[in-house]
C-alpha positions as protocol buffer text, in pm:
chain_id: "A"
residue {
  index: 1
  type: MET
  ca { x: 2387 y: -1354 z: -2110 }
}
residue {
  index: 2
  type: ASP
  ca { x: 2351 y: -1720 z: -2117 }
}
residue {
  index: 3
  type: SER
  ca { x: 1959 y: -1824 z: -2103 }
}
residue {
  index: 4
  type: LEU
  ca { x: 1755 y: -2169 z: -2135 }
}
residue {
  index: 5
  type: ALA
  ca { x: 1511 y: -2105 z: -2413 }
}
residue {
  index: 6
  type: LYS
  ca { x: 1198 y: -2372 z: -2448 }
}
residue {
  index: 7
  type: ILE
  ca { x: 1076 y: -2428 z: -2743 }
}
residue {
  index: 8
  type: TRP
  ca { x: 773 y: -2549 z: -2918 }
}
residue {
  index: 9
  type: VAL
  ca { x: 751 y: -2632 z: -3337 }
}
residue {
  index: 10
  type: ILE
  ca { x: 399 y: -2580 z: -3441 }
}
residue {
  index: 11
  type: GLY
  ca { x: 403 y: -2730 z: -3769 }
}
residue {
  index: 12
  type: ARG
  ca { x: 435 y: -3040 z: -4015 }
}
residue {
  index: 13
  type: VAL
  ca { x: 789 y: -3195 z: -3820 }
}
residue {
  index: 14
  type: GLN
  ca { x: 704 y: -3521 z: -3783 }
}
residue {
  index: 15
  type: GLY
  ca { x: 833 y: -3817 z: -3942 }
}
residue {
  index: 16
  type: VAL
  ca { x: 1075 y: -3554 z: -4169 }
}
residue {
  index: 17
  type: GLY
  ca { x: 1455 y: -3560 z: -3978 }
}
residue {
  index: 18
  type: PHE
  ca { x: 1373 y: -3254 z: -3783 }
}
residue {
  index: 19
  type: ARG
  ca { x: 1533 y: -3385 z: -3477 }
}
residue {
  index: 20
  type: TYR
  ca { x: 1814 y: -3459 z: -3643 }
}
residue {
  index: 21
  type: PHE
  ca { x: 1848 y: -3118 z: -3834 }
}
residue {
  index: 22
  type: VAL
  ca { x: 1818 y: -2932 z: -3498 }
}
residue {
  index: 23
  type: TYR
  ca { x: 2023 y: -3121 z: -3300 }
}
residue {
  index: 24
  type: ARG
  ca { x: 2294 y: -3066 z: -3629 }
}
residue {
  index: 25
  type: LEU
  ca { x: 2237 y: -2729 z: -3571 }
}
residue {
  index: 26
  type: ALA
  ca { x: 2274 y: -2676 z: -3221 }
}
residue {
  index: 27
  type: LYS
  ca { x: 2562 y: -2895 z: -3262 }
}
residue {
  index: 28
  type: GLN
  ca { x: 2680 y: -2665 z: -3485 }
}
residue {
  index: 29
  type: TYR
  ca { x: 2597 y: -2351 z: -3248 }
}
residue {
  index: 30
  type: GLY
  ca { x: 2781 y: -2420 z: -2971 }
}
residue {
  index: 31
  type: LEU
  ca { x: 2433 y: -2474 z: -2779 }
}
residue {
  index: 32
  type: THR
  ca { x: 2342 y: -2800 z: -2540 }
}
residue {
  index: 33
  type: GLY
  ca { x: 2012 y: -2978 z: -2431 }
}
residue {
  index: 34
  type: ILE
  ca { x: 1743 y: -3187 z: -2547 }
}
residue {
  index: 35
  type: VAL
  ca { x: 1476 y: -3215 z: -2861 }
}
residue {
  index: 36
  type: LYS
  ca { x: 1225 y: -3435 z: -2891 }
}
residue {
  index: 37
  type: ASN
  ca { x: 932 y: -3556 z: -3020 }
}
residue {
  index: 38
  type: LEU
  ca { x: 594 y: -3498 z: -2834 }
}
residue {
  index: 39
  type: PHE
  ca { x: 206 y: -3685 z: -2850 }
}
residue {
  index: 40
  type: ASP
  ca { x: 75 y: -3429 z: -2991 }
}
residue {
  index: 41
  type: GLY
  ca { x: 245 y: -3337 z: -3356 }
}
residue {
  index: 42
  type: ARG
  ca { x: 430 y: -3071 z: -3271 }
}
residue {
  index: 43
  type: VAL
  ca { x: 843 y: -3084 z: -3166 }
}
residue {
  index: 44
  type: TYR
  ca { x: 1004 y: -2951 z: -2823 }
}
residue {
  index: 45
  type: ILE
  ca { x: 1351 y: -2795 z: -2768 }
}
residue {
  index: 46
  type: GLU
  ca { x: 1498 y: -2661 z: -2475 }
}
residue {
  index: 47
  type: ILE
  ca { x: 1920 y: -2506 z: -2497 }
}
residue {
  index: 48
  type: GLU
  ca { x: 2129 y: -2319 z: -2313 }
}
residue {
  index: 49
  type: GLY
  ca { x: 2374 y: -2064 z: -2419 }
}
residue {
  index: 50
  type: ASP
  ca { x: 2399 y: -1734 z: -2516 }
}
residue {
  index: 51
  type: ARG
  ca { x: 2116 y: -1578 z: -2619 }
}
residue {
  index: 52
  type: GLU
  ca { x: 2175 y: -1387 z: -2911 }
}
residue {
  index: 53
  type: ILE
  ca { x: 2308 y: -1734 z: -3049 }
}
residue {
  index: 54
  type: MET
  ca { x: 2032 y: -1907 z: -3001 }
}
residue {
  index: 55
  type: GLN
  ca { x: 1829 y: -1647 z: -3106 }
}
residue {
  index: 56
  type: ALA
  ca { x: 2031 y: -1747 z: -3448 }
}
residue {
  index: 57
  type: PHE
  ca { x: 1963 y: -2085 z: -3403 }
}
residue {
  index: 58
  type: MET
  ca { x: 1589 y: -2042 z: -3341 }
}
residue {
  index: 59
  type: LYS
  ca { x: 1585 y: -1866 z: -3734 }
}
residue {
  index: 60
  type: ASP
  ca { x: 1740 y: -2122 z: -3907 }
}
residue {
  index: 61
  type: VAL
  ca { x: 1508 y: -2377 z: -3667 }
}
residue {
  index: 62
  type: GLU
  ca { x: 1155 y: -2198 z: -3808 }
}
residue {
  index: 63
  type: ARG
  ca { x: 1313 y: -2226 z: -4169 }
}
residue {
  index: 64
  type: GLY
  ca { x: 1352 y: -2614 z: -4145 }
}
residue {
  index: 65
  type: ASN
  ca { x: 1466 y: -2906 z: -4355 }
}
residue {
  index: 66
  type: SER
  ca { x: 1335 y: -2976 z: -4689 }
}
residue {
  index: 67
  type: TRP
  ca { x: 1067 y: -3210 z: -4554 }
}
residue {
  index: 68
  type: ALA
  ca { x: 935 y: -2999 z: -4285 }
}
residue {
  index: 69
  type: ASP
  ca { x: 641 y: -2745 z: -4265 }
}
residue {
  index: 70
  type: VAL
  ca { x: 743 y: -2540 z: -3965 }
}
residue {
  index: 71
  type: VAL
  ca { x: 404 y: -2311 z: -3890 }
}
residue {
  index: 72
  type: LYS
  ca { x: 559 y: -2073 z: -3578 }
}
residue {
  index: 73
  type: LEU
  ca { x: 712 y: -2069 z: -3318 }
}
residue {
  index: 74
  type: ASP
  ca { x: 651 y: -2096 z: -2893 }
}
residue {
  index: 75
  type: VAL
  ca { x: 902 y: -1928 z: -2710 }
}
residue {
  index: 76
  type: GLY
  ca { x: 973 y: -1930 z: -2335 }
}
residue {
  index: 77
  type: TRP
  ca { x: 1307 y: -1816 z: -2189 }
}
residue {
  index: 78
  type: GLN
  ca { x: 1396 y: -1849 z: -1840 }
}
residue {
  index: 79
  type: LYS
  ca { x: 1745 y: -1831 z: -1658 }
}
residue {
  index: 80
  type: PHE
  ca { x: 2014 y: -2024 z: -1715 }
}
residue {
  index: 81
  type: SER
  ca { x: 2065 y: -2365 z: -1568 }
}
residue {
  index: 82
  type: GLY
  ca { x: 2369 y: -2560 z: -1605 }
}
residue {
  index: 83
  type: LYS
  ca { x: 2186 y: -2805 z: -1626 }
}
residue {
  index: 84
  type: TYR
  ca { x: 2322 y: -2971 z: -1986 }
}
residue {
  index: 85
  type: LYS
  ca { x: 2648 y: -3063 z: -2086 }
}
residue {
  index: 86
  type: THR
  ca { x: 2536 y: -3147 z: -2456 }
}
residue {
  index: 87
  type: PHE
  ca { x: 2321 y: -3139 z: -2678 }
}
residue {
  index: 88
  type: GLU
  ca { x: 2094 y: -3492 z: -2762 }
}
residue {
  index: 89
  type: ILE
  ca { x: 1782 y: -3553 z: -2942 }
}
residue {
  index: 90
  type: ALA
  ca { x: 1516 y: -3718 z: -2635 }
}
residue {
  index: 91
  type: TYR
  ca { x: 1341 y: -4023 z: -2671 }
}
């Protein structure tokens, strides 16, 4: 079932190539949405796609890349909106 997830990534996730890491993962999983840095040091991800695929994606996000230190993910689930056609890094 298609869903939308809003994810706040907490930890050392800025200045370590984390957004590009998330971008590549989302492309591999065939998900759409955005990833962006927040002013408070977190990274925000909004993704749409199959819920099971998104859960696998989130496990990989939680592992992070070799420079990041992900402490936790705060996730909010919503109904699929279809507003994204691709996955992009937002600035």
